Structure formats: structure tokens, C-alpha cells
N, C-alpha and C positions, 0 to 999 in steps of 0.2 A: 267783218268781221268773221273769225273762227270759231268754232265752239267745240269743245273735247269734253266726252261723256266718258266717266269712269264706269265701267260696267265689268269688272272681272271679280268681284266678289264671290263666296259660295254661299253666303247668307246662313250660317250655321244656327245662329238664335230662331231664325223662320222655321226651324225643323216641326213638321215633316214637309211644310209646302214646297221647298226650296230643294227636298232629296233627291228628284228626277229631273228639274229643270231650273235654268237661273232663276233667281229670284227677280231680275229685272223684266223677265217677260210673265209674272204672274200677274192675274187679267183686276183690274177694278173697273166698276159700269161696264163691264162686256169688252175691254180692250186692255191689252198688255200694258203695263204701268210705264216703259222704256219708249212705246210706242205714242203715247200721249205726250211724254216731254219730247220726242222729235218731232211731232205735228206742231207743239205748241212755239217749239223755236222755230219752226219753217212760216208760222203765222207771224212771229216775231220778227221775221226777215233776216234769220241767219237758216243759210243754207249750206254752208260749208263745214261737212262734222266729221270731225274724229272719234271712234270710240275704241277705248282701253278694253279689252276684253282678256279672258285665261277659263275661268271654269266655263265649262260647256260653251265655249267659243265659236263652236261649230252652228249650235244652235240659233245663237244670237246672228251671226253673219249669216245663214240660211235662211230666217226671217228677214230681216232687213235688207242683202242683198247690196247693192251698190245704192238704195235710198232713192231710186227714180222715181217710184211709184208714190213716195212721200213728197217728194217735189223737192228734193235735196242730194246732194253728194256724200256718200259716206265712205269712207274709209277704215282701215282697222291696223291698231298695233296691238301687239300682243304683249304683257306683261309676264316673266318669266314664271318669278317666283311672288307671291302675296306677300307681299313685305311692307303693307301700309301704303297710305293716298300720296304721301310724296316720293316713293317708291312710284308709284301709278303716273304720277305727273310727270316724271322724268323720262318716262316713255315716248313723251310726245312731243319733246324738245324739237326733233328734228322736223317734225310737222308744222311746226310756230314759228318757224325759220322765216323772216321778212314779214312776220307779224308785228306789227306795234303792240296790240295788246288781242289777249283771245278771253272767249269766255269757258269758262270752265264748272260743269254740273255733272254731281254725282246720278247716278241712273237708277239708284235706288230709294229716289223720293219722290212722294209727288207732290207738281207743281201744277198748278192751275193756268189758263191762260193770260189773265191780271197777273198775276205774279210775275210773269217771265217777259210780257209786253213792259212792266215797271221797269224790269231791271234792263233790258235791253236798251228801253229809252234813257236809262240813267248814264249808259257804258260811256260816252263822250266824255266823260270827268275825266280830270287828269291825275286824280286819287284812284288807289285799288279799292276795288268794292268787294262786299262780302252780304249774301243774303241774309238776313236776321231774324227769329220768331220768338215769341214769348209762349213759353209754356210751364204746364204745372212742376214736371220732375225734368231740371235741367242736366242731372247725373247721366242721363244717356247720350247726352253730345257735348259738344267742343262749348261751355260757357263762357261768356262774353261779359268783360267789363267795357261797358261804352260812354262818354262823356262828348255831348254836343255833338251826339250821330257819329263819333269817330270811336274805334277800339283802340283802347288803351291796354288791355290785359285780354289774353284766352287761356284758359283753364281746361284742359281735355278731361272730361267724364268723372269729373269732382263729385264727390255726395254732396247732396243739399234737400232740404226738405220744402225751399221756399221756390215761388214761382222767378224762373229768369230767363235773361233772355241767352239763345243759343245761336250756334253757327245752323244755319239753313244747306248749306252745302251747295252753293251756287257763288262764283268769284267771276271779276274780271281781274285778268291777271297780266302782266308785262313780261319780259324776257328777265328779269330781275330775280322771277320765282328760281328760274335753273340753276344760278350761281347758289342761292339759299339752299336750295333742296340738297346741292352738294356739301354745304357744310351741315347739314342735320344728321344729326346723330338718333341712334335708335330710343325711343320710351322706354319709359318701365312694363309697357305692354310688349316691349319686346319688336315696335315698328316703327317705321319713319313715317311720321305724323306731318301732313301738309299746315296744321296748325302751328307746329314747333317751326317751320319754315317761316310762316307768316309773322310771327313772334322775333327771327333774326330781322327782318327786313324793317318790323318796325324800331328796332334796338338800333338799326341803321339810320333812323328819322323818315323812313316811309309813313305815310298816311293812308288807312285802311279804313273806308268810311262804310257804315253800314245801310244797306236799302230794307227797310223794316217790311215784311209779310203779316197780314192780316189773318182771321181765324178763317179758315177753310182755304188757303190759300196756300199753305206748304203743310204736308205730313212728311215729318222723318219715320220711315220704315225701317223698325229694326225687330220687331216681334210679328207673332201672328196675327194678334188682336190691334195691332197698327192697320193693316189692310183692312180691316173693317171701317177705322176713321176715314182713309183715303177713299175706302169707295163711296161712302156717305157723301164727302166732300162733292167727289165728282160727279155722282149721281145729281145733287144740287146746283150745280152749275152746267150741266149738260143741256142741252134744246130738246124738247119733247119730240117725239117720233113716232106716228103710230101707223106703221107698214104691216102689221100682223092682222090677224082674223080674232075676231069676237064674235061669240055666238049669241043669240036671242038669251037674255038675264045676267048678262055680265054687268059688273059695276064698276067702273074706271075714277078713282077721285084723287086728284093731286096731277103732278107730273109722273106720267105712264110711258117709256120709251119701250114700243112693240116692235121687234126688226122682221123684216121680210120675214116670211114662212111661219111665224110663230102661232099658236091658236090657243087660245082663252074659251073654254068650255062654260057652257050654261052653268050659273049658279055660284061663279067665281066672283070674290070681292079682292080689288088690288087696288092699295091705299100707297099713293108716290110718296116720295121719289123710289122709282121701282124702274130696275133693267130686264126684259126678257128679249133673250138673246135669239137667232135664227133656228129656226125649226124645234123652238121649244114649244113643251104641250103643258098647259097648266090646266088643272078639273076633272072633271066637273066638281063643283063645290069646294073648292082650294081658297086658301085666305092667303095673299102674300102682303106684307107688312111694308111700311116705310126702312127704307135700306137695304131693300133687297137686289140682288144682282143677278139672274140666271143667264148659263153661258148657252152655247149653241148645243142642241140636242137634248138640254134636261126635260126630265119628266118631273110634275108634282103633281100627284095624282088626288082622288078623292076624299075628299075631309083633312087634307093637310093644311098648316100652318107654316109660312116659314116666315120670320121676323130679323130684320137687320142682319142678312147672311150672305155672303160669297159663295154662290154653288157654282162651281166649274165646269166647263164643257161634259156633255154626255154623262152628269150624274144622274141619277135614280133617286126620287123620293116618292114611293109609293102610299097607297091610302092609310089615314091615320097615323101620320108622322107628326111629329113638333121638330122643327128645326129653329133654334133663337140664337141669335148673336155668334154665330158658328161660322167655320169655313170649311167646304168641301173641297179635296182636291178632285182631279179629272178623273171622270169614270168611277165614283163612288155610288155605291150601291146599296142604300138603306133595306133592312127588311120594314114590312107593313108593323106600324106600331112603335116604330124606333123613336125614342124621346132624348133630346139633348136638354137637360137643365143646365139651366144658365143663372140662377139665383141661390145664395147661400141663405140659409135659416136666418142666421145672424143678422143678412143684410149688410156685411162687409165686403171689402173688396175681392174679388175673386184672384187667386194666386195661380200659379201655372210653372211646372218643372221647366227649366232651362238651363241645359248642359249642366246637370244634377244639382244645380240650386233652384230652390222656389224661389220664385218672383212675382211681386205684386204688381197684378195688371194693370192698376188704378181703375178698374173696372169694375163697377158694381153688378153688371151683368156681364157675365160671358159665358159662353156654352160650350162646344167642342172642335177642335179641329183635326179633321182628318186629311191624311196624306192620299196620294192618288191610288185609285184602286181599292179601296177599303171596302169589305162587305161588312155589313152585319144580319143575322138572322133577325125573326120576329120579336115584338115585344123587347128590344134589348132597351136598356135607360143606361145614359151617360152624365157622370157627374161634370159639375162646372171645371172649366178650365183643363180637363182632361185633352190629351193626344193622341193620336191613333197614327201610327207609322202606315206610311206607304205598303199596300198590296197585305195589309191584314185581315184575318177573318174573324169576327165576332160571332161566337153560337146564338142560337134563339135563347131569350129571356136573361141573359146576361145583365149583370148591373156592373158597370166600369167604372171603378173609384180612382185608378191609376193610370198613368200613360202604358200606353199598349207599343211594344216594339216593332218595328217594319217586319212583314211577312209572318208575323206570329198567327198560331191558331188557337184562339182562347174560347172554351166551352161554356 
């Protein structure tokens, strides 16, 4: 069976994390999101893969090349215009000729190995299949009405305050989908939605069966804070490896992955699950708390505390900093004493601005989101949910209450 992975989108709601790089290559647990999906597919027995690309297509192609280093064969098709998921599916029609059935996967979601194993094992069913998961806020996804394991209706991004079952962005389809795509009209959002194409097939009598995913097996990544949930899920499922160096007086508790060339200096305390990337340096006397992932070449200095955060390659967190529930892009450099506040006085959910609108993150604790190359001076304090665009500089002693545009110079 072939697999098609949709990896063309820009990820505007992930600003500033996907400002310079494809959202599909954002790291969780020290590994690009899309690479995790490809490796899990190979492990499940799927080795013939087609990727649909567009935004920063050359970066994705340059990263994966022909796929041989991951044990598969990868070919690429380009979506000319970002016209929606149904439009993306249309681009793989010629690639799927001669295939009775094929797997379709959204490349911007997190799936663990158990989820993909379960899905692939179910693929010999005569029915069409869709992954499904229960979430607190179904309004962000395609909400499903399910009876006896079969989908009877799909509602795309409908507001709801109730827990619901949603589309997890993975399918087993056959060639009937291409005829349905051709009949699909633009949605109210101005896109050709794959869920509308599937609804047309259901009207024609096709049955679509759900394969349910449990907690931690799937995370839909729409907003920057979703990366933290996916990162924690990945850390919880990854095997512990300790190839790095620990000096005398280091205390490691729980699952801690130390990559080759990583050094943890004396007096440091690491409480897993935690990932420390190649060449990273921690301490002395630093504290890494659960859910933390440090990329290659990251430095966390003396007296620093990092909790439940994704810190990308070559970022620097010098002495006396606190980074909590935050995401730091590649090459971020914090001044000594920088603090990311992550909890509101009234203990309510943290809100964050997304495309000019305030969005409830659903998170009681959420720190700051830094784009690539951000720099702060000493003793900078950043309010919960604030986002700082790529290459912005924040001057010493600043208190940052609102989002900062990319390349801004804030005194």
C-alpha cells in the first residue's frame, strides 16, 4: 500500500514558529514532526510514500531527499495553489493509479507508533477508514457524528463547548475519492475540503468506519501551544537513551534521553521525561523539568530552570533564566535573568493573539513563543501567551505585555 502525506500548508496560525521553516519540520522530542510520521509509517510496513508540497517545498525535499536514509522511497508532487485538502488530494491521483487503496496522512499532525500500527493493521477492511479522536474543543477540527463505529455526518470546524469526536487527519481511501473531489465545491472558508468530498461519498452509500486513537496517540497541531502537547506525548513514548556525559553531582530522575556529545554539568537536576540534544550543555546547577526538549547545541546556564518547553537548535538560555511552558525557535538568545511568566493572577486560561484575534489556548499555564533568532537583553520579563516574531530584539529590563512583530527593535 502507498501512502500520501499532505505537507504543503504554510501554518499561519503557528506564527512565529513557521515563519522561516515548514511547520512539518518543527521539532518535537528532538526530531522533526514529519520525520517521526515517516519513520512510524516505515515501521508499520509502508515504504512507498508520496509527499504533497508547496510552501518551502525545497526545504522539505532537501531534508528527506529520496527517503532511502529512512528505509523508504519518497516522491514529490507540488500543489500549485493552496486550495484546501481536497485540492491537495487531487494532485496525487496519477501517483495512485493501479492502487486499489491508499493511505492518506496529514503531515502537520503528531501520530505515535501505536496509532499508525493500529491504523495500518485495519487497512484490509473493505470500508473506507478515518482516524478519530476525542478532544475538549472540537471546533478546531472536523467534528464527527459516529454511530456503531461508522461516520454518519461530518461538520467542519463548528463551534462547540462540549467534548467531541474529531477527524484525526488519517485515512484509507480508494480511487472513488478522486471522482468525489472533482464534484466538491468551495466551502464557506473558500477552500475545497476533503471532508466535503467524503460526505459526497457517504451520500452515495459508501461507509466510512472510524479507527479511534487514545490519549497521547494523536495531537492535532494548529497553534504554537499544540507543539508542547505533541512534544510531551513524544517524550512519554520514546525510549530512554543516555549517550551523553554527566559530571559528578548530577541527578537524573525518570526518563531522560541524553544524546551523543551532550554534557550535564555538576549540580544539575533533570526530571524526565526530558530530551537533551547532541552537543547541548546544561548547567552547572540547572533544573530541567518534565516535558522539556533541548535541540542540538542548546546551552542552559547556571541557575536556570526550564519546564515543559521546546527549545530548538542552537538556542541559548544563560544564567538565572526561567523558561516555562514556552517554545524557543532556532538560535534564540536570551539575556541573563529573562523570565517567561506562564500563569495569570486569576488562574484563568491564557489567551494568545492569532491572526488579529484573541484565542483561548485552553491552557492554564502557557509561557512565551519565540520565533527564530530572537534576542533579549538582561532582566526581560514576558507575559503569558506573548509571541515574539523572528529576529526581534528586546532591550534590557523590558516588560513585554503584547506580541512583538518580526525584526522589531524594542527598548
